[in-house]
C-alpha positions in Angstrom: 8.8 -13.4 -27.5 6.3 -15.5 -25.6 7.7 -18.6 -23.9 5.3 -21.3 -25.0 6.6 -23.8 -22.5 5.8 -21.5 -19.6 2.4 -20.6 -20.9 1.0 -23.3 -23.2 -2.2 -21.4 -24.0 -3.1 -17.7 -24.1 -4.3 -16.1 -20.9 -8.1 -15.6 -21.4 -9.1 -12.1 -20.3 -12.5 -10.5 -19.7 -12.7 -6.7 -19.9 -15.3 -5.2 -17.5 -15.7 -1.4 -17.8 -18.8 0.7 -18.5 -16.8 3.0 -20.8 -16.6 1.6 -24.4 -13.6 3.9 -25.2 -11.6 2.5 -22.3 -12.4 -1.1 -23.3 -11.3 -0.3 -26.8 -8.0 1.1 -25.5 -7.4 -2.0 -23.3 -8.2 -4.3 -26.2 -5.7 -2.5 -28.5 -3.0 -2.7 -25.8 -3.6 -6.3 -24.9 -4.3 -7.4 -28.5 -0.7 -7.0 -29.4 0.4 -9.7 -27.0 0.4 -13.3 -28.4 -0.2 -14.8 -25.0 -3.2 -12.8 -24.1 -6.7 -13.4 -25.6 -9.7 -11.0 -25.0 -12.6 -13.4 -24.8 -15.4 -10.9 -24.1 -16.3 -7.4 -22.8 -18.8 -6.5 -20.1 -20.4 -3.0 -19.6 -21.5 -3.5 -16.0 -20.9 -5.7 -13.0 -23.9 -8.0 -13.6 -22.7 -8.8 -17.1 -19.2 -9.3 -15.8 -20.4 -12.0 -13.3 -22.6 -13.6 -15.9 -19.8 -13.8 -18.5 -17.4 -15.1 -15.8 -19.7 -17.9 -15.0 -20.3 -18.8 -18.7 -16.8 -18.3 -20.2 -14.5 -18.9 -17.2 -11.8 -16.4 -18.2 -8.5 -16.6 -16.4 -8.5 -13.0 -15.5 -11.2 -10.3 -15.2 -9.9 -6.8 -15.7 -12.5 -5.1 -13.5 -13.4 -1.5 -13.2 -14.6 -0.4 -9.7 -17.6 1.9 -10.5 -20.1 0.4 -13.0 -23.9 0.4 -13.3 -26.2 -2.3 -11.9 -23.4 -3.8 -9.8 -20.1 -2.2 -8.9 -16.7 -3.9 -9.2 -16.5 -4.8 -5.5 -19.9 -6.6 -5.5 -19.0 -8.3 -8.8 -15.6 -9.4 -7.4 -17.3 -10.8 -4.3 -19.9 -12.7 -6.5 -17.1 -14.3 -8.6 -15.1 -15.3 -5.6 -18.1 -16.6 -3.6 -19.1 -18.7 -6.6 -15.6 -20.4 -6.4 -15.0 -19.8 -10.1 -11.5 -20.5 -11.4 -11.4 -16.8 -12.3 -9.1 -14.2 -10.8 -10.0 -10.5 -10.6 -7.6 -7.6 -11.3 -9.1 -4.3 -10.2 -8.6 -1.0 -12.1 -9.1 2.2 -10.1 -8.4 5.9 -9.9 -7.1 7.6 -6.7 -10.5 9.3 -6.1 -12.0 5.9 -5.5 -9.5 4.6 -3.1 -12.1 3.6 -0.5 -13.5 1.0 -2.9 -10.2 -0.7 -3.4 -10.0 -1.8 0.3 -13.4 -3.4 -0.1 -12.3 -5.1 -3.3 -9.3 -6.6 -1.7 -11.4 -7.9 1.2 -13.8 -9.3 -1.4 -11.1 -11.4 -2.9 -9.5 -9.4 -5.7 -6.1 -10.6 -6.7 -4.7 -7.1 -7.0 -5.3 -3.6 -8.3 -3.8 -1.1 -10.6 -4.4 2.6 -11.4 -6.1 3.2 -14.7 -3.2 5.2 -16.0 -0.8 2.3 -15.5 1.8 1.9 -18.3 0.9 -0.7 -20.9 3.8 -2.9 -20.1 2.9 -3.0 -16.4 -0.7 -3.9 -17.2 0.4 -6.8 -19.4 2.8 -8.0 -16.7 0.1 -7.7 -14.0 -2.3 -9.8 -16.0 0.3 -12.5 -16.6 1.2 -12.5 -12.9 -2.4 -12.8 -11.7 -3.1 -15.6 -14.3 -0.1 -17.5 -12.9 -1.8 -17.6 -9.5 0.1 -14.7 -7.9 -1.2 -11.4 -6.7 -0.3 -7.9 -7.8 0.5 -5.5 -5.0 1.4 -2.0 -6.0 3.3 -0.8 -2.9 3.0 3.0 -3.6 -0.7 2.8 -4.2 -1.3 0.4 -1.3 0.6 2.6 1.2 -1.4 5.6 0.0 -4.6 3.7 0.6 -3.6 2.4 4.0 -2.3 5.8 5.2 -5.6 7.5 4.1 -7.9 4.9 5.7 -5.7 3.9 8.6 -8.2 4.9 11.3 -10.9 2.9 9.6 -8.9 -0.2 8.7 -9.6 -2.5 11.6 -12.4 -4.7 10.4 -14.7 -6.4 13.0 -14.5 -9.6 10.8 -10.7 -9.5 10.6 -8.5 -12.0 12.5 -7.2 -10.6 15.7 -3.4 -10.1 16.2 -3.1 -13.4 18.1 -3.8 -15.2 14.8 -0.2 -14.3 13.9 1.0 -16.6 16.7 0.6 -19.5 14.4 3.5 -18.3 12.3 7.1 -19.0 13.0 9.5 -16.1 13.4 10.8 -16.5 9.9 7.2 -16.7 8.5 6.4 -13.4 10.3 9.5 -11.9 8.8 8.5 -13.0 5.3 5.0 -11.6 5.9 6.4 -8.2 6.8 8.4 -8.2 3.6 5.3 -9.2 1.6 3.3 -6.4 3.2 6.0 -4.0 2.1 5.4 -5.0 -1.5 8.5 -7.1 -2.1 8.4 -9.9 -4.6 9.6 -13.4 -3.7 12.9 -12.8 -5.5 13.5 -9.5 -3.6 12.7 -11.1 -0.3 15.0 -14.0 -1.0 17.9 -11.5 -1.7 17.0 -9.6 1.5 17.0 -12.7 3.7 19.9 -14.5 1.8 17.9 -17.6 1.0 16.6 -19.2 -2.2 13.4 -17.9 -4.0 12.0 -21.5 -3.6 12.4 -21.2 0.1 10.5 -17.9 0.2 7.7 -19.3 -2.0 7.4 -22.2 0.6 7.2 -19.7 3.5 4.6 -17.6 1.7 2.5 -20.7 1.1 2.7 -21.6 4.8 1.7 -18.1 5.8 -1.4 -18.1 3.5 -2.4 -21.6 4.7 -2.0 -20.9 8.4 -3.8 -17.6 8.2 -6.6 -18.9 5.9 -5.8 -16.3 3.2 -6.5 -16.6 -0.5 -3.4 -14.8 -1.8 -0.7 -12.3 -0.9 -2.9 -9.3 -1.4 -5.1 -10.4 1.5 -1.9 -11.1 3.4 -0.8 -7.5 3.0 -4.2 -6.2 4.2 -4.1 -8.5 7.3 -0.5 -7.5 8.1 -1.7 -3.8 8.3 -4.9 -4.6 10.0 -3.2 -6.6 12.8 -0.5 -4.0 13.3 2.3 -6.2 12.2 3.2 -3.4 9.7 2.3 0.2 10.3 1.0 2.5 7.5 3.7 4.8 6.3 6.6 2.7 7.6 
């Protein structure tokens, strides 16, 4: 049952995928949820950006590889336009290299296309609420595979982490390992509200958009090592 007090209106979702059959499948899955509303479908990246500008959906469920403009470029265009729209990337393991680019472009998370229906629904709600979806197993696979190429010339150098307190660095490590605020709170024996505050400070001090970018930065700066 949907909690109307926590979510006063349905989450407005834009489906962006060049395969009509997949869009139909997603529509069938999401259409059973009272608190999710499919507002439109896009068959390519250009259309996804145009519909995002016009309709301002809460979440774009974005495929990576599409004609005219891929999911990475479309995500970057949406983020650069400062639209109140968040992007949830869908990918397959054979396109892992695109996901790192999508995260850097400002995506709020990513899932595999074969994700269970309940996990997809939960992820959309999480992203719509302003959080980010980090799939630890997939992220570690990505970072292990591309570890040698991860350092980005535009990335903040390790000294950027000096702005963080010891506890904030500790929280960042836990975030990078894919733990939720509740799980970090239990691990550090503090309240979930305290962890949420620490995460907010980390993002502000490091100039990051959300915890997905915090995860990437933690690996890029060596604070957390791939595979550990």
